[in-house]
N, C-alpha and C positions, 0 to 999 in steps of 0.2 A: 326261765324266760326263753321264749321261743326263738328259734334260730332265724327266723325271718323278720323279728322285730327289729326297728330302726333304734339307733342310739339317740337318746335325750339330747337336745341342743344344750350347751353350756349356759350358765347363766347370763353371761354377757351377750351371747346370741340372742336369747329370750328378751333380755332388755332391749336390744338393737331392734328386734321384730316389732315388739310392743311400741317403741318410739316411732318407728316408721308408720305403723297402722294409726297412731294418734295424730302424726303429721299429716297423713294423708286425709283423715277424717275432718281435721281442722280446716286444712287446705280446701277441701271439697265444700264443707259447711260455710266457710268465709265467701267464696267464689258464688255459690249458689244463693246463699242467704242475703246477701248485699247486691246480687244480679249484676255482678262486676262484668264490665266489657272484656272481650277476648284480649284486647291489646294491654290492659291493666293486668288481669290475672285470669285465665281460662281454668275451668275446673278441671280436676284430674281426670275425670270420667271423659270429659271432651278430648283432653291430650291422649288418653289411652285409646279412644276411638280413632283419632288422627292417625296415631301409630299404626293401627290395624289397618286402616284405609290407605295408607302409603307405605305399608311393610315392604313392599318390593324395593322402591327407592330408598328407603332408610336403611334396609338390610345392605343393599348394595353400598351405600354412601359409608356407613358404619364399616363395613368391611375394608373399604378403600382406605378410610382414614387410620383404622386400627393396624394396617400393613404399613402405613407410612410411619406411625408412631413406633412400631415393633422394631423396624429396620433402623430408623434413626436412633432408638434407644440402645439397640446392641452395638451399633457404631459408636455413639457417644460414650457408652460405658467402656467399649474397648480403648477409646482414646484416653477417657478419664484415668483408668487404672494403668494403661500404658506410661502415661506421663508420670505418675505417681512411682512407677517402678523405676523408670528411668533416673528420677531423681534421688530414689533410694541406693541405687547402684554406682550412680556418679554424683556425689553430693554437690559438687561445684555448679551443676546445671540447675540447683535451686533458685539462685540468683537471677537467672535468666528466664526460666519457665515460669516461676509463680508470679512475677510482675506482669509479663505479658498476658498470662491466662486472666489475672485479676482485672487488667485494663479492658480486654475483650468482654469480660462478664460484667463490667460496671455499666456497660450501655444496655439499656433494655434490649431484649430478644427482638420485639417488634421493630425496634429501630433499624435492625438489619434486614429486614424482609425485603425493602425495595431492591437492596444491592444483591440479594440472594435470589430474588425473582429475575432480576435483570441477567445475572451470569448464568443462572441454571434453568431459566424458564419457568412456566407455571405449571408443569406437570409434576409428577411426584418427586424427581429428584431434589427440587428446591425445599419441599416439605421435610425430606428426610434430612438433607443438611441443617436445616432449622431445629430439628428436633436434637441432632446430634449435637449442634452447639450449645442448645439449652441443657441437655443432660451431661454433657461431659465434665462441665465445672464442677456440677454437684457432685458426681461420682468421684472426680479428682480430689476435692477437698476431703471427702469422706476417706477415701483410699490412702492420701497422704496422712491424715491423722491416725488412722490405724496402724500403718506401717511405721510411724514415728513412735508410738506408744509401747514398743516392745521393750523388755526390760534390759537394760544394757549389761547388766551382770550375766545374762543369759546368754548375749552376743558375745561377750568376752570368753564366757566358758566355751562355747562352740569355736572360736577362734583359737584356744588354746589347744584344742583337739585337732586343729588342722583344717576346719571347715572353711571354705571359700565364701565369697559373697553371694553367689547363686544358691549354694547349700543353705545358707542362713536365711536366704530369701523365701525359697520353697519349704525348708522344714520348721522355721520359726516365724519370720515376719508375716507371711500370708496367712497362715492359720490364726495368729492373734488378730491380724487386720480384718479378718472376714465378717465379724460381726458390724464393725463400722462400715465396711463396703456394702454389706446389705443392707443397712439402714439407707445409705445414699441410693442404692438401687431401688429400694422400695419407695421412696420419697419422689423418685425422679419419674415413676410410671404415670401419676396424674398430669406431671409437668408435661410429659412427652405427647399425651392427648391434647392438653390445652394448646400448646404452641402449634401441633399439627392443625388443629381446628381454625386458630387465629390466622395462621398462614394462609389456609384455605380460603378464608373470607376476603383476602387481599388479592386473590388471583388463582383460580384453579379450574381444572376440567370436571372434577368430581369430589366426592368427600361430604362430610357433614357440615364443613364449614360453608362449602358451596351451597348445600341445601339450605342453610340459615340465610344466607346472603340472599338467595332467589325467593326465598319465602317473605323476606322483609321487603324486597321489591315488590311483590305482589300483596303485599299487606295481610299475609296469612300468618297471623301471630300465634295460631295453635298450632300450625305446623313448625314455627320456630321452637315452640316448647316441646313439640314432640322429638325434634333432632337433638335438643338439650337433653332430653331424658335418655335418648339412645346413647349420647355422648357419655352420660353419667353411668349408664350401664356398662359402657366399654371400658370406662376408667376403673370401675369396681372389680371387673373381671381381670383386667391387666394386674391390678394392685392385689387382688386375690392369688393369681397365678404366681406372682414373684414370691408373695407371702408365702404361699404352700412351698414353692421350692426352697425357700430360706429353712423353713422348719425341717425339711428333710436333709438339707445339705449341711446345716450348721445346727445339728441336733444336741450338740454339747452346751448350747447357748442359755 
């Protein structure tokens, strides 16, 4: 085999590509075959053309939203993992932290938007806070479940050799919990993008949510779909990056 030849995609990747091609062909065929208006379902070719025509605006807006999502994601992940670690090291705090975290998360994230926008303004900080709020609870539950599932006999064995709580945490609990933590981090990527866009639609200076809101006001539904396509691409990119990091870091999974 030539050194320059590219590796063949896996069967899962091939099926995914085939499914995407069939979906696009079906979408294009329905939109053009039934001559559907743009506000009902524009054709894929029209959407791609709009993306090209507004590539500067969409690229800048996508980068803005992606930055909000990533910063909020990192902050939320740190809060979620940190709270789980605190509960693990100081078990009595579980009865205080878990009910408070659950009660906050029981309210839909969008319901917090007016207060967050009032407190932090309609700039980037409010979007970062909203994303962190949405991500932290998901990662918190995953991290706590992972830290709790460690074999008690292994903990007792390490304690019998004189290991303290921190030693047990870093040498036993965290390695055991990493697969579940990674699952929570992976799921939270899409949620981060969604929350950032929804919050932008409620009030922002820039971002894909702001572009969607402005396009709706201008009755430009093809541009709305263009922003949605860019948002989907950003979500897939974010998900793929976290999945790639997971495979590299948790190689024993």
